N, C-alpha and C positions, 0 to 999 in steps of 0.2 A: 316669601323667604322660606325655601324650604330645609328640612332638619339638619342636613348636613351643613347647608350654608349657616343654620343657627348654632353648629356644635364649632365649626369654623369658626364664628366670631366669638364665642364663649373661651375658645383658647387664644384669643388673638393676641392677649397681653398674659397669658400664664407663664409667669416666672418662679424661681425659687426667689426667696426673699432676699435682696440686696441692701446694699449699703444705703444712707438716707443721700435723697439727690439734692444735687444742687438746684434748688428750683429757683434760685434769683439769676442764675445763667441759664436755666431752661426759658424761663420767660422772656430774656433778653432775646434767645435764641426765635421762640414764638413770634415775638414783635417782629424780628427781620424777616422773618419766611412771609407774616402779611403782608410787608410793606414791601418786597419781592414780588407779590403778586397786584402791587398797586392796589391794595384795599387801604382805605383811608383811616387808620388808626390814629387814635389821640398821642401828640407829641408829650403830654402832661402824664404817662402813666409811673406811679411810684416804682421806683426800681427794686423794691424790696417786698417778697411776697409775705404776706401773714400769715401764718399758720393755724387754723382753728381747729383745737382738742378737741372741742365739745360738739362739733356739728355732727349730726346724726342722719338727717335728711338730705345733706346736698355735700358734694363735692367739690363746689367752687362757689365764688360768689364775687361782685363785681360792684363796688362801692363808687358812686360820683359824689364828689365833692362840689356842692353848687356856688360855693363861695370863693373859691378861687380855682374850678375848672379843673382838679386833678382826678384821678382813678388810683383805687386801690384795688389791688387782687387779691384774694383770699381764696387759700385750699385747705381741704380736710389734711389732717395731719396722717391718715390712711395711705395716703397717696404718695409720703413720703419713703416709702419701701416698696412702691409700686413699679413697674417696667417703665420706664424714663417716656417710651411713646404714650401712655396712659396719662402721665402727668401732664407732658405736652398738649396731649390733644385736649386737658381740661383748662389748662391754661389758656389754649388757643380761642376755647369756648368762650372763657370770661374777655380776654382781649377783643375779640370781636362785638362787645356791649362797649365797648369805648368808641366806635364808629357812630357817628352822627348818625341818628334814627335808630340806632340798633338796641337801644336800653330794654328791648322786648325781646320776642322770636319771631318779630314777622316777616314778611317777604324780604326785606333786605337782609337782615342777618342771616337769612337761610340761605341767600346768593352768596354771601361771603364764606358760609359754613360750607357750601358745596365745593367752591374755590379751593379752599384749605384742605377739605377733604380729597378731591380729586389731584392736586398737587402734590401731597404729602402724605396719602394713604391713612390719614385720619378719618375717624367716623364721628364726627362731632355733630350731637344732636343735641335735641332740646331737652331731654332728660338722659341719665345714663345709670347704668344699675351696676352693681357691686360686681357680678359674674363676671359682665364683659368687661369691666375695667380692670380685672384679674386682682382683685383687693376684697378684704373679709368687710362686711358689711357693719355697721354698729346700728345694731337694733337693739336700742336700751328700752326696758318695759319697767316702769316706776308703778304704775298703776294699773292695776285689772278690774272693772267694772262686769258683773255678772248677773246673768237674768236668774232669778228666784225660782221660774217656774220649769225652765229647759236646760238652764246650766251652763248657755251660752256666755262666752268670755269675749271680752272685748279689752284688748290690750291698750294703754296710753304710755307714752313716755312724758307726756307734759301734762300740769296740771290744768285742767279745763273747768266749764260749767257741768260737764258730766261727770267727772272727777268729784268736783265738790257739790253736787245735786244730783246724784241719781236717779234720786225718787222723782224727777221732773219727767223723767225719759220712759220710753216702753222699749222691749225687746224687738227687733225688724223683724226675727223670726216667727215668734209667737204672741206676741204682744203682752208678755209678762213684765213684772216688775223689776226693774235695777237696781243690784245694791254693789257698793265697793269693797270688795274683799279686803279684807284686814291684811297689813303689811307683812306677817309672818306667814299668809297664806299663799302672799306673790313670791316668795322666795322658792325655787325650786333648787 
């Protein structure tokens, strides 16, 4: 992809702030689009989209309830004010996970995504960036681990073994010891 194509993709969904989207209606639209292409989406998709206000690393998710065979689709709250096409694209990505054999991103899922992309102008991929969707990312940094030797910083959003025990690890750049910065040092 050349630079002009990338710039075109970056602005594909750019738009001024909009009113909150009717995501449940958009979900029904996307399901109808998939069915029009004879994509075998599940008949047991919960019609209410769950909104996740805490998601920082994903825009959507599809949860299968193995007990009753239903699917719940969830999207990040940042998509509520996005361009409708960006929201539909994310919903389509998740709806495709309801198809038999598509709980991952393998050949069958890619084939269905390509069908949706060609028919409706989406750019459904395995992962997506905030820039391409035209939304602000939620990069939350709660912890910063710092190298005591070279000063390299490793930001983390979640508490992890690295955050809990930085002394057990070494800097990838210089091999120096790591230490957790104090919380007041993390705020800028």
